[in-house]
C-alpha positions in Angstrom: 12.0 4.7 9.2 11.3 4.7 5.5 7.9 4.6 3.7 8.8 1.0 2.7 9.2 0.1 6.4 5.9 1.7 7.3 4.1 -0.2 4.4 5.7 -3.5 5.5 4.8 -3.0 9.1 1.2 -2.2 8.2 1.0 -5.2 5.9 2.1 -7.5 8.7 0.1 -5.9 11.5 -3.1 -6.0 9.5 -2.3 -9.4 7.9 -2.8 -8.1 4.4 -2.0 -10.1 1.2 -0.7 -8.4 -1.9 -4.1 -8.7 -3.7 -5.8 -7.0 -0.7 -3.3 -4.2 -0.8 -3.9 -3.7 -4.6 -7.7 -3.7 -3.9 -7.2 -1.1 -1.1 -5.2 1.1 -3.5 -7.9 0.7 -6.1 -10.5 2.2 -3.7 -8.8 5.6 -4.2 -8.3 5.0 -8.0 -4.6 4.2 -7.6 -3.4 1.5 -9.9 -0.4 -0.7 -9.1 0.7 -4.0 -10.5 1.6 -7.0 -8.4 5.2 -6.7 -9.6 5.5 -3.1 -8.7 4.0 -3.9 -5.2 6.5 -6.8 -4.6 9.4 -4.4 -5.5 8.3 -2.2 -2.5 8.7 -5.2 -0.1 12.2 -6.3 -1.3 15.4 -5.6 0.7 17.1 -2.3 -0.2 20.1 -4.2 -1.7 18.0 -6.2 -4.1 18.4 -5.2 -7.7 14.6 -4.9 -8.2 14.0 -2.8 -5.0 11.8 0.2 -5.5 11.5 3.1 -3.0 7.9 3.7 -1.8 7.1 7.3 -2.5 4.9 9.6 -0.5 2.2 9.3 -3.1 1.9 5.5 -2.8 1.9 5.5 1.0 -0.6 8.4 1.1 -3.0 6.6 -1.3 -2.6 3.4 0.6 -3.5 5.1 3.9 -6.5 6.9 2.4 -7.7 3.6 0.8 -7.2 1.8 4.2 -9.5 4.3 5.9 -12.2 3.5 3.3 -11.5 -0.2 3.6 -11.8 -0.2 7.4 -14.5 2.5 7.9 -16.4 2.4 4.6 -16.9 5.2 2.1 -17.6 8.7 3.4 -21.3 9.4 3.8 -22.8 12.2 1.6 -25.1 14.7 3.4 
């Protein structure tokens, strides 16, 4: 299973729209355009397909934690 597959499955399972994914990534100061994001969701044989790197998936997961739980509390 590729990072692209994981990202697609999370998007479907959590019913996230592209703008919500961009917002989640911005929570961890990771900027991505709508065009770059759509390239991650294309089929592998599409000319504009882009492989989802570990950095994108890691930042998405970290942003998702903040999105679902809220920011980490300072003591």
